N, C-alpha and C positions, 0 to 999 in steps of 0.2 A: 888470399890463397896461400896454403902452406905446401911446400914440396916435401913429400915423404916417400920412404921406400914401401914396397908392398909387404904386407904382413901375411905369413903363411900359418894357417891354423891346422891343427891335427884333425883329420876326419874321424878319429876315434871318439870324439865328443858326441857325434851323432849316434853312436852305438851305446853310450853310457846311459844308465838309468839315473836320473837326477831326482833327488829328494830334498825338499826344504826342511830345515830343522833349526831350532834355536838351542838344541842340546849339544853336549860335547861329543856325543856318539849316538848312533841309532842301533837298535837291536832288531834283528830279523829272525823269525822262527826258522829253525833248521832241523831236518830229520837227521838224527844221529845213529839210529839203529833200525833194522828192518826185521820182519818176521818171514818165515817160510810157510806158504800155504801147504796143507796136508790133505792127502787123499784118504777117504774113509768109505767103508761100505755103507749102504743105506741104513742099516741098523747098528753100525759100528759105534764104538765109544769115541767121544770127542773130548779132548782136553783143551785147556786154554792155550791159545797161540801166543807165545811171548817173543820179546825182542824188539818190538816197535817202541822207539823212544824219540823224544824231541828235546831240543835245547835251543839256545839263542846264540846267534852269531853277532858279535858286536863289531861295528864298523865305526872307527873314530872319525869325527868331522874335524877337518883341519881348516885353519883360517888363512886366506890369501889376502895380502894387503899391499898398499902402496902409500907412502907418505911423501907428499909433494909440498915443499915449503915455498910458499909464494905470498907476497905481500898484497894487501888491499890496493896499494898504489899500482902495482903491476896489473892487477885485475881491472882497475878503473881506467888506466892510461893506455891500455893495449889498443892497437889499431884493428884488432879483430876480437871475436868473442873467445877470450883466453880460457874462461871457465868451461865453455862447451868443448874446446879443444883438449883441455886436460881430462875431462870426463871421457871423451872418445879415445884418447891415448891410453888412459887407465883400462878401459874396456878391452882394447886391443892387447895390451900387455898381460892382462888377466887371462885372456883367451890363449895366448901363447904359452904362458906358464902352466895353465891347466892342461893344455894339450900335451906338453912335455911330460908332466907328472902322470897323466893317464897312460902314457906309453912306458916311461922308464922310472917312475917314482918308486922310492924305496920304502914308503910307509912311515918314515921317520919325519914327522912334522908336515907330511904331504901325503897324498893318496898313494896306495899301493898300485904300481903300474903293471901293465901286461907282461913286461919282461922280468919282473921280480916276483918271487914267491908263489908257490902253490899251484901254478897253472901248468897243465900239461902242454907241451909243445912238440911239434914234429918239424925239425929243421930239414928243409929240402935242398939246401946248398945255396950257392950264389946264383945270381941272375944269369951269369955267363954260362953256367952249367945246368940250366933248368931243362934243356932239351937233350935228347940222346944224340948219338953220333950222326944219325940221319936227319936231325932237326925235328923229330917228332915229339909229341907230348906224352910219351909213355910214362915218364917219371912223374909228371903232373897228375896223370890219371891214377897211377899207383898211390900217390900221396893221398888223394881224395878217398880212395877205397881202403886205405890203411886206417882211417878214422873209425871209431866206434859209430855205428849207425845213428845213435841218439845225438851225437855231436854233428855228424855230417848233415843231418836233416835240418838243423837250426843254426849251423855254424856260419861264420862270415870269414871270407878270405880278406886278409889285410896285406897289401902289397905296396912297396914303395914304387916310385915311377920307373926306376931302372928295371925292377923285376916285372912290372906290368908291361913295359916295352918288350922284354924278352918273351913274355907269354904271348903277346900279340904277334910275335914273329914265328911262333910255332907252326909247323906245316904237317899236313897229312902225308900218306904214302905216295900220293900223286903230286907232291910238292905244292899243294894249295894251302893258303893260310887258313 
């Protein structure tokens, strides 16, 4: 038995779309232009509707690795299954590194994280100030309705445990949770 600390994995991994590839990058079709529909009378003249264009979004595939230098003697003479332990440890550390990159990766040799580049965000403040003066969730509700409907319908709230705790303590006008 080996005594180990608990490994914390990022919950963002469960929201990510995972694709297996042997290429250095994947290309995903992307709409780059739209057209406007036009009204016309029943016998009116119709001209070609232009503006609809497509392109490719290229997402680079980055390599995550671990290089463990261990001798055959250490593998053979260990009092426990050292090879299995190293595989499990590598899987844990890969999960930790991947989770960190999914949140805060800068796209240089690692994935582009949620907190870097091109994503729209609405910062609601700190967990300590999530409720209004009477402890109600008005700011939280306003934040939800400030989102474009397209995003609100399919969006996901990502909260750390401190913020989640503050949300759980929000009360209504009758002081009920």
